[in-house]
C-alpha positions, -999 to 999 in steps of 0.1 A, spaced: -611 -241 -30 -617 -266 -58 -588 -281 -76 -575 -260 -106 -586 -274 -140 -564 -263 -169 -581 -245 -198 -585 -262 -232 -554 -244 -245 -533 -255 -215 -545 -291 -219 -536 -290 -255 -500 -279 -247 -496 -306 -221 -510 -333 -243 -487 -324 -272 -457 -324 -248 -462 -357 -231 -491 -376 -248 -522 -389 -230 -506 -422 -221 -479 -408 -198 -486 -423 -163 -486 -401 -132 -455 -406 -110 -450 -404 -72 -442 -366 -73 -475 -359 -90 -494 -380 -65 -476 -363 -36 -484 -328 -50 -520 -338 -54 -521 -326 -90 -540 -341 -119 -518 -353 -148 -525 -324 -171 -516 -298 -145 -485 -317 -136 -474 -320 -172 -480 -283 -177 -458 -275 -147 -431 -297 -161 -434 -279 -195 -431 -245 -178 -400 -255 -158 -384 -268 -191 -391 -235 -208 -376 -214 -179 -345 -236 -176 -338 -233 -213 -342 -196 -212 -374 -194 -234 -390 -169 -211 -414 -155 -237 -429 -189 -243 -431 -195 -206 -451 -163 -202 -476 -175 -228 -481 -206 -206 -487 -183 -176 -513 -163 -195 -534 -194 -198 -535 -200 -160 -564 -184 -141 -551 -155 -121 -569 -165 -89 -554 -200 -88 -525 -209 -65 -507 -222 -96 -506 -187 -111 -483 -173 -83 -461 -204 -85 -456 -200 -123 -451 -162 -120 -423 -166 -94 -406 -193 -114 -405 -171 -145 -392 -142 -125 -364 -164 -111 -356 -173 -147 -354 -136 -156 -331 -132 -126 -308 -160 -138 -307 -145 -173 -301 -110 -158 -331 -98 -179 -343 -70 -156 -365 -53 -182 -385 -85 -188 -389 -91 -151 -401 -55 -145 -427 -59 -173 -439 -92 -159 -440 -79 -124 -460 -48 -134 -485 -68 -154 -490 -94 -128 -526 -96 -115 -515 -110 -81 -482 -110 -62 -471 -126 -29 -441 -119 -6 -418 -141 -28 -427 -122 -59 -417 -89 -43 -386 -104 -28 -373 -117 -62 -376 -83 -76 -358 -67 -46 -329 -91 -52 -327 -83 -89 -324 -46 -86 -292 -43 -65 -275 -68 -88 -281 -42 -116 -267 -14 -94 -301 -1 -84 -301 -6 -46 -322 25 -39 -349 12 -62 -350 -21 -42 -356 -1 -10 -383 19 -27 -399 -13 -39 -400 -25 -3 -418 7 7 -443 2 -22 -450 -33 -9 -458 -20 26 -479 8 12 -500 -14 -12 -506 -40 15 -511 -67 -11 -487 -91 6 -471 -91 40 -432 -93 41 -418 -124 55 -383 -129 71 -368 -135 36 -381 -102 23 -368 -84 54 -333 -99 52 -332 -91 14 -339 -54 19 -315 -52 48 -287 -67 26 -292 -40 -1 -258 -21 -2 -262 14 12 -297 10 25 -307 33 54 -307 6 81 -315 32 108 -348 40 90 -356 4 83 -350 -8 118 -383 6 133 -402 -9 104 -387 -43 111 -397 -40 147 -432 -28 139 -437 -58 115 -430 -81 144 -396 -95 134 -378 -82 165 -374 -116 180 -364 -134 148 -327 -145 151 -323 -146 113 -337 -110 109 -318 -96 139 -286 -111 126 -291 -95 92 -300 -62 109 -269 -63 131 -247 -72 102 -261 -43 81 -252 -19 110 -217 -33 112 -211 -30 75 -221 6 76 -199 14 105 -226 19 131 -211 -4 158 -230 13 187 -263 6 170 -252 -30 162 -243 -35 198 -278 -24 209 -294 -49 186 -270 -75 200 -279 -68 236 -316 -68 229 -317 -101 211 -334 -128 232 -314 -155 215 -280 -154 198 -262 -180 177 -227 -182 161 -238 -160 132 -247 -132 157 -213 -134 174 -194 -137 141 -211 -106 126 -203 -85 158 -167 -98 159 -161 -90 123 -178 -56 126 -156 -46 156 -124 -58 138 -133 -37 107 -135 -6 129 -102 -14 147 -120 -23 179 -99 -53 185 -103 -55 222 -141 -55 219 -139 -83 193 -118 -104 217 -142 -98 245 -171 -110 223 -152 -142 215 -147 -148 252 -184 -142 259 -192 -166 230 -172 -194 246 -187 -187 281 -222 -190 267 -213 -223 249 -221 -210 214 -204 -232 188 -176 -216 169 -175 -219 131 -149 -214 104 -161 -178 101 -154 -172 138 -118 -181 134 -115 -162 102 -129 -131 119 -105 -136 149 -76 -138 125 -87 -104 110 -84 -90 146 -50 -105 151 -38 -92 117 -51 -57 126 -32 -58 158 -2 -74 141 0 -97 171 19 -128 162 14 -144 196 -24 -139 195 -25 -154 160 -7 -185 171 -32 -189 200 -61 -187 175 -43 -212 153 -41 -236 182 -77 -232 191 -88 -238 156 -67 -270 153 -82 -283 186 -118 -274 176 -114 -287 140 -90 -316 136 -100 -319 99 -84 -295 74 -104 -264 63 -88 -246 34 -108 -214 41 -94 -209 76 -60 -222 66 -59 -195 39 -68 -169 65 -40 -182 87 -16 -180 57 -27 -144 52 -21 -136 88 14 -150 90 22 -133 57 11 -99 70 31 -105 102 62 -113 82 65 -147 99 78 -166 69 88 -196 90 52 -202 104 38 -194 69 59 -221 52 53 -247 79 15 -243 77 16 -244 39 37 -276 39 12 -292 64 -19 -283 44 -35 -314 29 -57 -292 7 -46 -261 -12 -64 -239 -37 -56 -209 -58 -58 -186 -28 -33 -207 -8 -7 -203 -36 -15 -167 -42 -9 -158 -5 24 -177 -5 36 -161 -37 27 -126 -25 44 -132 8 76 -145 -9 75 -114 -31 72 -91 -1 100 -109 18 123 -109 -13 122 -147 -17 120 -147 -54 133 -182 -59 106 -197 -36 79 -177 -54 90 -190 -88 91 -226 -76 55 -222 -62 44 -209 -95 60 -239 -113 42 -262 -88 9 -246 -97 15 -253 -134 25 -289 -127 -5 -295 -105 -28 -286 -134 -44 -254 -121 -62 -235 -148 -35 -214 -165 -59 -185 -169 -63 -183 -131 -26 -184 -122 -13 -155 -101 4 -137 -130 1 -103 -113 19 -116 -82 47 -131 -103 51 -99 -122 55 -82 -88 82 -107 -79 100 -101 -112 98 -63 -105 110 -67 -69 141 -88 -78 143 -71 -104 146 -97 -131 135 -86 -166 140 -121 -181 114 -136 -158 91 -107 -164 92 -111 -201 86 -148 -198 54 -141 -178 44 -114 -203 48 -140 -231 25 -165 -213 -1 -137 -208 0 -130 -246 -4 -168 -253 -35 -170 -231 -50 -137 -243 -49 -121 -209 -30 -89 -216 -62 -69 -221 -73 -75 -185 -69 -43 -165 -51 -57 -135 -26 -76 -157 -18 -45 -177 -13 -25 -145 10 -53 -132 30 -52 -164 34 -14 -162 47 -18 -126 71 -47 -135 87 -29 -164 90 3 -144 108 -15 -116 131 -32 -140 141 2 -154 123 -2 -187 101 28 -184 96 31 -222 81 -4 -223 58 6 -194 47 37 -213 40 16 -244 17 -8 -224 0 22 -209 -5 38 -243 -21 7 -257 -45 2 -228 -81 9 -240 -94 16 -205 -70 37 -185 -82 35 -149 -69 55 -119 -48 24 -111 -32 25 -145 -23 62 -142 -9 56 -107 12 26 -119 29 48 -145 33 78 -122 49 56 -96 72 41 -123 83 76 -133 91 84 -97 110 52 -92 131 59 -123 139 95 -113 116 112 -138 99 133 -113 90 162 -136 72 137 -159 54 122 -129 40 156 -121 30 162 -157 12 128 -158 -6 137 -126 -19 169 -143 -29 148 -174 -48 124 -152 -67 153 -136 -75 166 -171 -88 132 -182 -114 135 -155 -101 108 -132 -98 114 -94 -65 104 -79 -67 79 -51 -46 75 -20 -19 56 -38 -17 83 -65 -13 110 -39 13 90 -21 34 86 -53 31 122 -63 42 132 -29 73 112 -34 79 130 -66 77 163 -48 100 150 -21 126 140 -46 125 174 -63 125 190 -28 99 215 -42 80 225 -10 57 248 -30 43 219 -51 42 198 -19 20 224 -1 -3 226 -32 -7 188 -30 -14 191 7 -42 215 -1 -56 192 -28 -55 162 -3 -75 183 22 -100 194 -4 -105 159 -20 -110 143 14 -79 120 13 -63 138 41 -76 116 69 -61 86 51 -32 71 69 -14 65 36 -17 101 23 -8 115 57 23 93 59 34 104 24 28 141 33 48 136 65 77 121 45 74 149 19 77 177 45 107 159 61 126 155 28 119 191 19 136 204 50 104 212 70 108 190 100 84 210 122 56 207 96 64 170 93 60 165 131 28 186 131 14 164 103 22 134 124 6 148 155 -26 158 136 -31 124 120 -62 107 135 -50 72 126 -14 60 125 0 27 113 36 13 111 42 32 79 34 65 97 57 57 126 84 46 101 81 79 84 85 100 115 114 79 128 131 83 94 125 121 95 143 124 129 171 101 116 176 123 85 180 153 107 205 135 130 181 136 160 189 100 172 174 105 206 141 116 192 141 88 167 147 62 195 120 80 216 95 76 187 105 39 183 97 33 220 64 52 216 55 30 186 61 -2 207 40 14 236 11 19 211 11 -19 205 25 -18 169 52 -42 159 83 -28 141 92 -41 107 125 -42 89 120 -6 76 115 6 112 148 -9 123 165 5 92 155 40 102 166 35 138 200 21 128 205 50 104 197 74 132 224 57 154 248 59 125 243 97 119 252 103 156 280 77 159 260 56 185 278 23 179 267 7 211 230 16 206 232 5 170 244 -30 179 216 -31 206 188 -25 181 205 -47 155 205 -76 180 169 -67 191 158 -71 155 175 -104 150 170 -122 183 139 -107 199 118 -101 167 133 -130 147 138 -108 116 164 -116 90 183 -84 83 185 -70 48 218 -60 32 209 -24 40 208 -32 77 243 -46 76 254 -16 57 240 7 84 258 -13 111 291 -12 92 287 25 85 280 32 123 310 11 134 332 29 109 320 63 118 327 55 155 362 44 146 355 7 154 373 -7 124 383 -39 142 346 -49 145 337 -42 109 354 -74 95 335 -95 120 302 -81 108 312 -87 72 321 -123 80 287 -129 97 267 -113 68 248 -139 47 253 -118 16 281 -111 -7 297 -77 0 286 -50 -24 294 -14 -33 271 0 -5 292 -18 21 325 -7 9 313 28 2 303 30 39 337 19 49 354 44 26 333 73 40 344 62 75 380 62 64 376 98 52 365 109 87 395 92 104 420 96 76 426 58 76 446 56 43 454 18 45 418 7 48 406 34 24 429 21 -2 415 -14 2 379 -2 1 385 20 -29 402 -8 -48 371 -30 -42 349 -2 -55 371 4 -85 364 -33 -95 327 -33 -86 316 1 -100 345 12 -122 326 41 -137 314 57 -104 336 87 -96 327 87 -59 353 63 -47 381 80 -68 372 114 -54 370 103 -17 403 84 -19 419 114 -36 406 136 -9 419 114 18 454 114 2 454 151 -3 442 159 33 471 138 45 495 157 23 500 126 0 499 146 -32 515 119 -52 488 94 -42 461 120 -50 476 126 -84 478 89 -91 441 84 -84 432 113 -106 453 98 -134 435 65 -131 402 84 -134 414 101 -166 427 69 -181 394 51 -174 373 80 -186 356 85 -152 343 120 -147 334 135 -114 298 145 -110 296 183 -109 283 198 -76 249 213 -80 226 231 -55 192 245 -59 169 267 -39 131 274 -42 120 310 -40 84 320 -47 76 286 -61 105 288 -86 136 267 -86 170 283 -91 200 260 -98 236 267 -92 269 249 -100 303 256 -86 318 288 -100 285 294 -118 284 327 -138 251 321 -156 227 336 -131 217 372 -140 223 383 -104 259 368 -102 275 401 -95 251 408 -66 256 372 -53 294 376 -53 291 410 -36 270 394 -9 295 366 -4 324 391 -1 304 409 26 299 376 45 336 366 41 347 399 56 324 393 86 337 357 89 373 368 88 366 391 118 352 361 137 383 340 130 372 319 100 401 301 84 394 283 50 403 246 49 423 246 17 425 208 17 389 208 4 401 226 -28 424 196 -37 441 212 -66 478 213 -74 478 251 -75 490 279 -52 472 288 -21 455 319 -35 438 299 -63 427 273 -37 410 300 -16 393 315 -47 379 281 -57 364 275 -23 345 308 -23 321 299 -50 310 263 -42 274 258 -54 257 258 -20 273 291 -11 260 307 -43 225 293 -36 226 307 0 238 341 -10 210 342 -37 184 333 -11 197 360 13 193 387 -14 158 376 -24 140 367 8 130 389 38 153 390 69 147 362 93 132 338 67 146 302 69 166 291 39 165 256 25 191 245 0 193 211 -17 226 196 -29 234 165 -51 267 157 -34 280 156 2 289 189 17 327 196 20 343 203 53 350 240 45 315 247 32 301 231 64 323 254 86 314 284 65 277 279 66 278 275 103 293 310 106 269 325 80 239 313 100 252 332 130 261 364 110 227 366 92 207 353 122 188 328 100 181 291 100 198 275 70 189 239 61 211 220 37 201 186 24 231 169 8 234 134 -6 235 118 28 214 138 53 200 171 65 222 198 81 202 224 101 225 254 108 215 278 135 234 303 156 267 289 144 260 253 151 248 223 130 223 197 139 248 170 128 273 180 155 300 182 129 295 144 123 285 133 89 
């Protein structure tokens, strides 16, 4: 073919641009172009790079369509359209083009998915094959295979037919596409049929297996990779760390860390960040901090992972110091991890820090960003400032599902469960679909209200919306059934879940603990370990609580030591509280002081409240007085300590001491919380207070109770008048016991439900000894299961016995 000679118009443009005296340079000589053609090409490149695409197209129109320069100019202008995200101009140019080559088609295929039109890119590929104007090359094939959501199974035979079955690059892309779409078996077939494999091949397979939870297969692939002498890369170690994270295997992660250090003596921030993420998710704060301190290079990701880990592990001081370091080191203030810091402020909770961060966000104009607004809603909610959270939500221009979920969760955290349910309905009316987190929060709301009817409706919604297979939704559903007194349904939910994680196991262990079934809780703990899952602090908290509810002091100390010494976890204050509570309930008062001395925290109301409850069981007046005095100082307006101490004195016949405590209450203006119980019948809640006369059926309720008391007298029931605790005669004491709120609720349920139907009653305070004894006898007389959830645990009454073994 003869060399292209520019037209007169093209020569005129080139001459005006550079002048006739411009000498040809080495690039022009190498390209074999004449000066005018070369100058024209420079002019086109200038127009494209400066975004003057219309002018560039005029230059193209002066180039003969059959010349090789035409395709080169066409593709450069299309690339300019791509960089400018001008899809309409690109489509017009592509459609009008007289000629196209593989690169022309490929550029268009790349532009369409970026505009959210992946299916059009695949259709364009089929048009290319149908027209036969240009044959696809390996770049075209890899481009179409990388289109999100493409039907890789249909494209695979086309790739093979076109003769790319032996291309390592194409096969790697094909394999990766199968993995990303979850077709691991098909990806493995491609892998086995490949004549040659490189590190990219293995990395794609390892990552694909790890995404699908096939951690064993991923490790086998890594072993095969090493046997075949294939070089590892940074992506290899990053993929392996994803496997170790999925397995929550700290030992494996440390081995991978060692291999990486030996293979790559120089620092790589990408892999080091993956290591930080791994140690963070394994709650190995020591390894995390050591690695971070040793890193010679750190970026935004490094600090973000560290701050998030500190937030999760309640190390607020360290997180704040890291944030200050980022500011000192000159990181762009607009990219600082404000959302993570707001999470820290919420977790502490520390409203002053939260407000300071909010002020910085206003200063830098970042409050309108969606994720920042959601973090602010979460922070203010956790700090108890729900009105501020609602204000931020109200001013958000774009309320996403995450925004709604943040506010719903805030309402649940602040005890506004009815409002949370209303927001959930408003969210649905706004046309937004709740996600797994939303469903989890609304389940907690149903759990707190103990409204099983709403809970079952939510279960139906989860099933219909397709969220039911989710491990998060399933775990929340399990917890809801457990807290609503439906242990059998909770266990059935657990057994039917196709996937379980540590949250799921924690929920089922907690369910057994709440019902006082310590043996089952421990059995589930052992099963969790057998499944290869590592327990976390929440797991141990449930196991320790189970031991406490059954007075298993020896087992409690065993698991407490296991947590500290075998799993190297630092116990929370709640763990120490469980241990102290268990020792006290077992009567081991001499060991309590030793635990308090070892505790790395200041003693607080939770600790002394546990001790006081233990003193109630054993009638230990001396220690009860000490514990109550501590509580009087720490929480002077909380009536619980006054009431328990008064009960202990009264039960021991120390009426003078009981009267003195009540006088202190009166002088300080402390009022005892009234006892309330509620029961759900036909999806409606009925509330009762002690000696309640407001219910329209009160006469029938009293008549039913009198009938029950007659039967109980025949079976030897003797009221425990010490529970009345009034300086009145015995007759009035007996009368006051008859109409405690839980008895009224049970009688109402007996009247309004069919015989044999289980009854579930919720109560805001701990059940008194006499009510506990009375309900045991009632369950035998009426031949019904009666479940009572008080402020501390569940009591399952059946055939005259209680699941707590009279120990609560």
